[in-house]
Steps between C-alpha positions, in 0.01 A plus 500: 500500500523153358805298587695803603453676164423870490171595344565702185332837454328540160668744260316833506423485124343152531288559802139432408264795494177303482222632720256297700217608265691352199528169675123475590263293295260718304128504574262345248386857413860609422549195280180562309541873469855474351391228254202707387702820479728325245220336311604141574271202533561273793655244259730764352612624839562146621709418186718809560616354831515137383196363680164355419193716466332310790769618742434861390128454554572371857703819574222729378235289671681516838542122501882524510766765573730603221866463586676841519748389233219419254344834565832679450555322169156583376550867595835509322362345186207738494738795530705373207205491259 
């Protein structure tokens, strides 16, 4: 409790159902596999999530970890095409 206020319980319909696996950063192999499965170049995949191609190269090259939100956005956009 903060300053004597009761903590509010989330409404049952708005309680997040995200699993731990959905919050994890993807492996470089997962990133590469999904991109290739959809026939995207690294530059095309990067543009889909509003980033530079070099950042995408770093994800696939295991030089950087992709933020889970970027991974989720890319998966959503792939599913919509």
